[in-house]
C-alpha positions as CSV (number, residue, x, y, z in Angstrom):
1,X,18.2,102.0,114.3
2,X,20.2,98.8,114.9
3,X,20.5,96.9,118.2
4,X,23.4,94.4,118.2
5,X,25.4,93.1,115.2
6,X,23.2,93.2,112.1
7,X,25.0,93.2,108.8
8,X,25.4,96.7,107.3
9,X,24.4,95.3,103.9
10,X,21.1,94.1,105.3
11,X,20.3,97.5,106.7
12,X,21.3,99.3,103.5
13,X,19.1,97.0,101.3
14,X,16.3,97.1,103.8
15,X,16.4,100.9,103.8
16,X,16.1,101.0,100.0
17,X,13.2,98.5,100.0
18,X,11.3,100.5,102.7
19,X,11.8,103.7,100.7
20,X,10.6,102.0,97.5
21,X,7.6,100.3,99.1
22,X,6.4,103.1,101.5
23,X,7.6,106.1,99.5
24,X,9.2,107.9,102.4
25,X,12.9,108.7,102.8
26,X,14.8,106.7,105.3
27,X,17.7,107.9,107.4
28,X,20.0,105.7,109.5
29,X,19.9,105.9,113.2
30,X,22.6,105.0,115.6
31,X,23.8,101.5,116.4
32,X,23.2,100.4,120.0
33,X,24.1,97.4,122.1
34,X,21.1,95.3,122.9
35,X,19.9,96.7,126.3
36,X,21.0,94.3,129.1
37,X,17.9,95.2,131.1
38,X,15.8,93.5,128.4
39,X,17.5,90.1,128.9
40,X,15.7,87.3,130.7
41,X,18.2,84.8,132.2
42,X,15.3,82.4,132.7
43,X,14.3,82.5,129.0
44,X,17.7,83.3,127.5
45,X,15.9,85.8,125.3
46,X,15.3,89.6,125.2
47,X,11.9,91.2,126.0
48,X,10.8,92.8,122.7
49,X,8.6,95.2,124.5
50,X,11.6,96.8,126.3
51,X,13.5,97.3,123.0
52,X,10.3,98.7,121.4
53,X,9.9,101.2,124.2
54,X,13.6,102.0,124.2
55,X,13.5,102.8,120.4
56,X,10.3,104.8,120.9
57,X,12.0,107.0,123.5
58,X,14.9,107.7,121.1
59,X,12.6,108.7,118.3
60,X,12.1,112.3,117.4
61,X,8.9,113.0,115.4
62,X,9.4,110.3,112.8
63,X,8.7,106.6,112.7
64,X,11.4,104.1,113.8
65,X,12.2,100.6,112.6
66,X,14.6,99.0,115.0
67,X,16.4,95.9,113.7
68,X,18.2,93.5,116.1
69,X,20.0,90.2,116.1
70,X,18.7,89.4,119.6
71,X,16.2,86.5,120.1
72,X,13.0,88.3,121.2
73,X,9.9,87.3,123.1
74,X,6.9,89.0,124.5
75,X,4.7,88.0,127.3
76,X,2.5,85.0,126.5
77,X,4.5,83.7,123.5
78,X,7.7,81.7,123.1
79,X,9.3,84.1,120.6
80,X,8.5,86.9,118.1
81,X,9.9,87.9,114.8
82,X,8.9,91.5,115.4
83,X,6.7,93.8,117.5
84,X,4.8,97.0,116.9
85,X,1.9,98.9,118.3
86,X,-0.8,99.8,115.8
87,X,-0.5,103.5,114.9
88,X,2.6,103.7,117.2
89,X,5.8,105.4,116.3
90,X,8.2,102.5,116.4
91,X,8.6,98.8,115.7
92,X,11.3,96.2,116.1
93,X,12.3,93.2,114.0
94,X,14.6,90.4,115.1
95,X,16.6,88.6,112.5
96,X,17.7,85.9,115.0
97,X,15.1,83.3,114.0
98,X,15.0,84.5,110.4
99,X,18.4,83.0,109.9
100,X,18.6,79.5,108.4
101,X,21.4,78.7,110.9
102,X,18.9,78.9,113.8
103,X,17.2,75.9,112.3
104,X,20.5,73.9,111.8
105,X,20.6,74.6,108.1
106,X,23.2,76.3,105.9
107,X,23.3,80.1,105.9
108,X,21.3,81.7,103.1
109,X,21.8,85.4,102.8
110,X,19.2,86.0,100.2
111,X,16.5,84.1,102.2
112,X,17.5,86.1,105.3
113,X,17.2,89.3,103.4
114,X,13.8,88.4,102.0
115,X,12.5,87.3,105.4
116,X,13.8,90.5,107.0
117,X,12.1,92.7,104.4
118,X,8.8,90.8,104.9
119,X,8.8,91.1,108.6
120,X,9.9,94.8,108.5
121,X,7.1,95.6,106.0
122,X,4.7,93.7,108.4
123,X,5.7,95.6,111.5
124,X,5.8,99.0,109.6
125,X,2.3,98.1,108.4
126,X,1.2,98.0,112.1
127,X,2.9,101.3,112.7
128,X,0.7,102.8,109.9
129,X,-2.5,101.3,111.3
130,X,-2.8,97.9,109.7
131,X,-4.1,94.8,111.5
132,X,-3.3,91.2,110.6
133,X,-4.7,89.7,107.4
134,X,-5.9,86.1,106.8
135,X,-4.5,86.1,103.2
136,X,-1.1,84.6,102.6
137,X,-0.8,86.9,99.6
138,X,-0.6,89.8,102.1
139,X,2.5,90.6,104.1
140,X,0.2,91.4,107.0
141,X,-0.5,87.7,107.5
142,X,0.6,86.8,111.0
143,X,3.4,84.2,111.0
144,X,3.5,81.7,113.8
145,X,6.7,80.0,112.5
146,X,9.3,80.4,109.8
147,X,7.4,78.3,107.3
148,X,4.6,80.9,107.4
149,X,7.1,83.7,106.9
150,X,8.3,82.0,103.8
151,X,4.8,81.3,102.5
152,X,3.4,84.8,102.7
153,X,3.9,87.4,100.1
154,X,6.1,90.5,100.3
155,X,3.2,92.6,99.2
156,X,0.1,94.1,100.8
157,X,-3.3,92.9,99.8
158,X,-5.4,95.4,97.9
159,X,-7.4,96.4,101.0
160,X,-4.4,96.9,103.2
161,X,-2.5,98.8,100.5
162,X,-5.3,101.3,100.2
163,X,-5.4,101.8,104.0
164,X,-1.6,102.0,104.2
165,X,-1.1,104.7,101.6
166,X,-4.0,106.7,102.9
167,X,-2.4,106.6,106.4
168,X,1.1,107.4,105.0
169,X,-0.3,110.3,103.1
170,X,-1.9,111.7,106.3
171,X,1.4,111.1,108.2
172,X,3.5,112.7,105.4
173,X,1.3,115.7,105.4
174,X,1.9,116.2,109.1
175,X,5.6,116.0,108.6
176,X,6.0,117.7,105.2
177,X,9.0,119.7,106.4
178,X,10.9,116.4,107.3
179,X,10.9,114.0,104.3
180,X,13.3,111.7,106.2
181,X,10.5,110.2,108.2
182,X,11.8,106.7,108.8
183,X,14.7,106.1,111.1
184,X,16.3,102.7,110.5
């Protein structure tokens, strides 16, 4: 599911990477405008919680990964790269601050793609019950800035990988009739 103007190639490649990593078929959801109700004139950002809840309401019985180009925040922090509820049914990732242009640097499509995949794996990890990790070799490491996104691995640590696939197996068994469990 896409909110705003995210490049189709990013969604296509992200979908393939999610299928590869999580072993569950993806299907594409609709493209939506970023909800105006989520916008804060004071902050000049969008409330990630609103978009997360909006995506959750649109979801059927599967899990949803919403990707947006909107600059997101949540209460108590200046910005977020993404948002999810642990064991929830949806998550949202913003590519706004994952772009090199945001930092006044030259556009780098491959770096944007790598960052988007990392943050999507991270938020989907939460959806499947994972908490933050202290290991930079684990994609579940919390990133407070773009440097930390770049430093962390695209993989799950051994402990988180075991928990993840145990939880995916339980989830897949529940929805065995619907192999297209992710909506992107």
